Structure formats: C-alpha cells, structure tokens
N, C-alpha and C positions, 0 to 999 in steps of 0.2 A: 832477203826476207820476203817470203810470199805474202801477198795481200789478199785478204778474204772479204767478200761482201756478205754479211750475215743479215738475212731477212726473216724477222720473227716478230709477231705482234704481242707475244707474252713478254712484257717488259722485264720482269724479274728474271725469268729464265734466260732471256736474251743477254742481260747484263752478266749473269753467272757464266754463260758460255763464252762471252767476249773476254771476260777476265781470265778464264782458263786458257783460251787460245793465245792471248797476249803473253801469258806466262810461258807458253810453249814457243815463243819467238815468232808468232805470226802478227802481221799488222791487220787490224780489223776495223772495217767501217760497218756501222749497223744501220738498218732501215726497219721501221716498224710497220711499213705498208708497201704495197707494190708501187705506189706513186713515188714514195721516197726512194725506192730502189732504182726506178727508171731515171730519176734525176741524178742519183749517185753514179750510175754507170755511164752517164753522159759526161760527167765532170772528172771522173777518175778511171784509171785502168786497174783491173783486178786479175789475179791468177786463178781464183776459184770463187764460185757462188754457192752459198749454203742457205737454202730457203725452206721455210715451212710450207707444207702442202696447202694449208688453209689460212688465207689472209683475209683481213676485213674487207678489202676492196678488190680481191682477185683470187684466182686459184693457182696454186704453185705450178701445176703442169702447164697451164696456159701461159703463165709468166715465163717459165723456162723456155717454152717454144719461141716466144718473142726474143729472148736473149740468144737462143741458138741461131736465130736468123741474123741478128745484128752483130753478135760476137761468137761465132761458131767455135773459136779456139778455146773459150773459157769453159772448163768442166763445171757442171752443176750437180750438186748433191741435194736430194729432197729429204726433208724431215717430216715425220707425221706421227700423231698419236693414234691414228686409225690404221692399225696394223693389218693391211689387206694385201694379199699377194697379187690380186688383180690390178690394184693400183700400182704396185711395184713394177709389174710387167709393162703396164701402160707407160709408166715413167721412163723405163729403160728404152722402150720402143721409140719414145719421143726424144731420146737423146740424152737422158740423165746419165751421168758418170756412175752414180751409185744411189742407193736408197737406204735410209736408216730410220728405224722405228723408235719412238719415244716410249718409255724412258730408256736412255742408253747411258752406258758408263763412259767416263772420259777417255779411257784407253781405246774404246771401240770407235768413237768419233774421230780420234786422232789417227787411228789406223786407216779409216775410210778416206780421210782427207789426204794422208800421205800417199796412199795408193792412187787416188784420183790425180794428184799433182804429178806423180811419177809417170803414170800412163799418158798424161797430157804432154809432158816433156818428151817422152819416147815417140809419140805420134808426130811431134813437130820435127824430130830428127829424121823421120822416114820420108823419103821422096814420095810424092803422090802416087806415082806409077807402081811403087813397091808395096803400097798399103794393101793388106788382105784382111778379109773378114773371117779369119780362122780362129777366132777367140774361143777358148774353152768355155763350155757352159758352166755357170757358177751354180754350186749346190744350193737348192732352195733353203732359205733360212729356217723355215718351220716344216721341213719335210719329215713325214712320219716314217721311221725306220722300223721294219718288221724284225722282231727278235725271234730266236729259235727256242727259248725256254718255255716251260709249261705256263708260267705266269704271263708271258708275252702272247702266247697263242690264245689264252683265255681273254686277255685284253682285246686282241684283234677280233675275236668272235663277238664280243659285246659291242664293239664299235660297229661292226657290220650289221648286227641285229637292230641297233637303235637308230643308226644314221638315217634310214629312209622314213622314219616316223617323225612326228612333231613333238615327241615327248620332251619334257624338261629333264635335263641330265645333271646330276651332281657328281663331280669327279673328286675322289678322295685320295690323298697321297701326301707324302713328305715333300718339302721344298726341293726343287731341282729335279723332280722326276718327269717333267715334261707334260704337265697338265694342260698347258695352253696348246701344245702340239696335238694332244689327243682331241681337244675341243675343235681345233681347226680341221683335223681329219674328219670328225663327225660332220662338220659343216660342208666340207668338200665332197662328201659322199651323200649329201642330202639333196632334196629338191630345191633348196634355197642356194645352191652353190654358185649361181650366177649373180647373186646379190651380196651385199657387204657382210663381212665378218668383223665385228667391232670388239676388241679386247680391252677390258677395263680392270685396272688394279685398284680394288676397293681400299686396300691399305694405304694407298698414296693420296686418297682424296680426303681433305679435311671435312668434318661433318657439316660445317657451316656452308660449304660449297657443293655438297653432294647433289642437292636438288638442281642446281645450275648445271653441273656436269652431266647428270643423268637426263634432265628434261629440257635444258637450254634456258636462255633468259632473253628478255628484251632490253634494248639499250636504255640506260637510266634507271633500271629496276632496283639497283643497289649501287653503293659506292664502288667504283671500279668497273662497272658495266658500261664500257665506252662504245660498244656496238652490240647488235643482236648476235646471239650465239646459238648454234644448233647443238642440242644435247646428244649424248650417245644413243639414246633410244630412237630418236628420229633418224639419226645417221644409219642405224641398223635396220630401219623399216624395210620389210620384205626379206630380210636376211637373219643373221644370228648375232646375239649379243652374248659375250662371254664375260662373266663377272668373277674375277680371280680373287681369292681370299675373302669371300663374302662374309665370313665370320667377323671381319674387322669393322663392319658397318655398325653405326650407333643404332640404338633402339628406335630413335625417331626416323632415321634413314630407312630402317627396315619397314616401318609403317608406310612410308612413301613408296617404297619399292613394291610392297605387297599390293597396294592399291593399283599401281600401274599394271601389275601382272594380272590382277583380277579383272580390271575394267578394259585392259588393252587400250587405254587412253592416257595421254600425258598432258600436262599443262605447264608450259614454260613459265619460269619465275617472272612475275610482272604482267602476265597475260591472263585474260578472261576466257580465252578461246582454247578448247580442248582439241588435241590432235589424235586421230586414230592411228595406232601402230600395230603392224602385223609382224611379230618377231618370235623367234625361237630363243629360249633362254638356256644357256649352259653355265653352270657355276662350278667353282672349285674351292677346296679348303684343305688346309693341313691340320685343322682342329677337329675335335670330336663334337660335331654340332648337336648330337643327341644329349651329350653332357651339358652343353651350353643351354639347351632347351630346359633341362632339369633345373639348372641353376638360375633360370630366368634371364639369361643374357642374350638368348636368341628366340625369336617368336616361333611358336610351334606351328602356327598356320602357314607362316612363310617357309618353314622347313619342309612341310609336306607339299607346298606349291612347287618348290624347286627340285624336289627329290622324287619325281615320278619314276626315275630309273637311276641307279647309282653305279658308278664304275670305279674300281680300285686301280690307281696308278702305282704299279709296284716299284719298290725301291731297288737300287742297283744290287744290293746284297741279296735280294730275293730272286734275282735273275742272273746268276753267275755265268750261265752259258752265253749270255748276250754281251758280256763285257767287251770282248775283243771285236764283236760285230760293230758295236757303237764306237769303239776306239778307232777302228779302221775308217768308219764313216767320217768321224770328226777329223781324222788325219787328211782324208781326201778334201774335206772342206777347208781345212787350214792351209793345205797346199795351194788351193785356188786363191784364197784370200791373201796369202803372203807371197804368192808367185814362187813357191818352192816346189821341189820334186823329191821329197822324202819317200823312200820306198816302204818303210814299215818300222816295226819295233824290234829291238834286240831281244833274245830269249830271256835275258836277265830282267829287262823292263816288263816283259809279259808276266814273269813270275811275281815281280813286285806289285804289278797291277792286280793280279789275281789274289794276292794276300793282303791287300789294303782294304780298309773298311768302307771307304767312299761316303763319308757323312754328308757331303754335298751332292751326292747322286750324279745324275747325268750332267748337271751344270758344272760340277767340279771336274768331272772327266773331260768335258769339252774345253774348259779353261786350261787344264793341265796339258792336254794334247796340243792346243794352240800355242801355248807358251813354249813347250818343248820343241815344236816345229820351228818356231822363230829362232831358238837358240842352237838348233842342230846344224852342224856344218857338213856332216857326212851323209851317207845314204840311209842310215838307220838311227832312230831315236835311242840314245844310250842313257844309262842311269844317272850320269853326271849332269844332265840337263833337267832332271825332275825337281819339283819344289822341295823345300826343306822338310816339310812334314812327313815325307816318305822315309826320312832317315833320322828319326828321333833316336833310334837305337845307337847311332853313331855318336851322338852327343853324350849318351850314357857311357859309351865305351871310352871316349876321351876323358871324361871326368873320373872314371874308376880305374882306367888303365887296363881293364880286362872286360871280357864279355860277362854278362850277368843274366841268369835265368829267373831272377826274382820279379822282374817286370818285363812286359813285352816279350814273353818267352818265344812265341812263334816267330816274331820278327828277328829275334836274336839268332835262332836256328837257321833261318833263311839267309841272313847276312853272313853267318859263319860258313855255310855251304858255298855261298858265292865267293867268299875270300879263299876258301880251300879248293875252289874249282871243282866242287861236288865230290871231293875226296872225303868220305865220311870219317875216316880215322883222323885226318887232319882237323876236320870240323869239330870232332869230339874233343881233341886236345885244346882247341881254341876256347871251347865252352867249358873246359875243365870237368868233363863228365866222361863216363865210360862209353865205349862204342855201343854196348847193349842198351844203355839208357838212351842214347841218341836214337837208336832204331825204334825204341818204344815211343819216344817223343814224335818221331816222324809218322808213325802209325796213328798216334793220338791226334795229331793236327792234320792228318791226311796230306802230308807233303811228299811229293814224288821224289 
C-alpha cells in the first residue's frame, strides 16, 4: 500500500481528497501547513507527496525544493487553483513529478498519482549510470490547437487581432468548446504574457464567499478566516484574470465586480485599505447575457464593461473539418500521459466520430480519446473500446431483433454498412429496404 503525504490548508477539500484516496487503497497522512508537513516527513516515510501551491506558512515550490534535497527519491505533485503555465514549468524545472490544476476530477488525480509512483519505481530500478534525460516532452495541458475549418480560421483571426490590445473580451460558446484555452491564448499573445493568468470558475463560488475569493480577506474578518488570503484580482495584478461562466454570479456579486473593474481598486474583506490592480479581464459564458440583461438577471453596465470585444467559441458540430485534427492531438496527449504508443484510429472509428453529434464538444472528444487509448491493446483505436453512447442503435437492434429506420436512421444506416462491410445490397437487406431506397438515404445523409 503506497503512502501519501497530503498537504492542503483547505480543510474540507483536504478531507474529501483524503477520503477518496483511502477508498482507492492509499494510506494518507494529512498536513494543513508546511510546518506540519516537515514534522510528518521526519517521523514517517512516504511514497509520494501531494501539496498545494499556496500554503499559509510557505509556498509549495519552496517546500518541494526542501523535500527534494532531504528526500530526493519521493515524487512531489503540486496542486493549485491558479492555473498558470509559467508556474507549472517552474515546478517541473524544480523537480516536481507532475502538476495538477484545481478543480480536478477524481480520475485525473488518480492517474497523475499512479503515473508518478510508476515513474518513481522505474527510476529506482535503473542504475545511475544508465539514467538518461530522453523524456518525451509532455503536451501542454492548455495548448491552443489551430483548426482548418472556416470557423476556426475566423476564431484565430479574432484572437490575433484582440490579443495585443488591452480590451475586455467576452468569449461566448457552449460548454466544452475550449473557452479557457482561447482566453489563455489571448493572454500568451498579449503584452501581459510574462505575468499571471488567473482562471476563475464563477459557477463554483458561493455568493457569500465571492468577495473573499475575488478580493481576498484578512485573518479573523469572518468565521473560518484563519489566515490572510490573497484574492484572485491581486494574484492577477499585472496579468490577466479569466472569469468563466460569469452569468452565474449573483446580482450583488455583479455590483462588487463592476466597481472593481471601474475603479481598478479592490478592498480585501475586513480591510480599510484599497489596493490598486492593473489587470486585463476576459470573461466567458454559455448563456445569452443580452437576454439575461433584458430579464434583469445581469447588469447592463457590467455587460458593456466586459464586452468591449466578443469572440464566438464554435461548437464541434460547426467545425467538422477540425474533428480529426483535434482527435489526433488528444491521442498524442493521451499517449504521453498513459505511456502508450497508439498509432491512430481505425476507419470505422473515424466514420463513427464523423457521424456523432458530440454534445459535450471538445471536452467529450478528449475524454473519449483518453478512455479509448487506455483500453486499446493494439496499434489502432477500434470501435469496441468506444463509450456506450456511440452504440445506442445496437441496444435498439437487440430489443427489436432487427434494424429500424424509425429512430436514429442515419446511425442505423452507418451501422448496417459496417456490418455488411460496405456491401450496399447486404446493408439494404439488413435494413429491410430496397437498394434504391438505401442509395437515396445515403445521398440524403451525405454518407460516402
């Protein structure tokens, strides 16, 4: 049983993560500060250290550097809510085994821990003379992938136009279309690129804590404020703050945000002192904010303040030509993360991908490719490792004992062609229609 030292000052989050890791058969010791962690590592031996980047009495990178000197064999993974590529690079350079941004899903942290422990064991087995630094570069988590579709080219043009300016940008698009990656790309091409990029999920912040999260607080300013806290705005000073799903902010929080953007000054909760901030604001939403303004749910003055320039983040169904570009990129990334060498996708899978609706957009595609990469044993991803939702027609076939065109007609035709190995006469028999009808359907649905 591997033993993990978990260092996190957010008590409730720490307890939840501890409970999850224990369920996954890890032994966990928790520390709420750097001081407690240093005591723990003196008294116990650990297989891995999982530490928050920002602690009340230290900084995660500094603490990690200390541990790497005293315990060089223990892999260290850094957690942070401040999703900044520069910090990630600095952490890796200083010896971190990996880096994970909050909020993360349980499977993601489990994968990172498993890989870190596996790599640590492999290094211990290699004699010192044989160790080489030929590690494959890991794909950047938030890398902007250039598509080839008309929608993607328009998106890229807009990013290039607005990036060098200091205009406030509103990114509009469905969930999972990569709005944060667009925001980060704007930041990286701006004059602020050497300063922080702070990403904030407005939907995850309770309205009672929004002021503290945005502007910080002083120790003792309210129940639970056990230490001074820097807010997102101060952390982003000189750089860019990205407010995702801004439409989820309460009316009161909108007023607080508007004042900060107008005055470019913030006041931490419990403080009488104002702090000047120089930030660029980028926001994102999957809602119609103009409709929200009409309904009185979103302040019109705030809407105009954040919408000096708007960018549409296209959905996957609006950029068909980009589908396999993104699929190949996600496959490369999954290969690196999972230590696999999958070459590509079978023709059947490509056809299934091209005819699927992708309601979850790029996020769904990435998850699908990663899962399929994990399950694939051969050189190519085949249809048998795809998630169940791709084969709803098969359930219908099992229930009815035959193919049906009454529902999911296009999927039924594709599935029949696949079963008949593209023999149209055989496919027509399976579908219980004439060959002529099948040809008309192929033309209707633009199926090759």
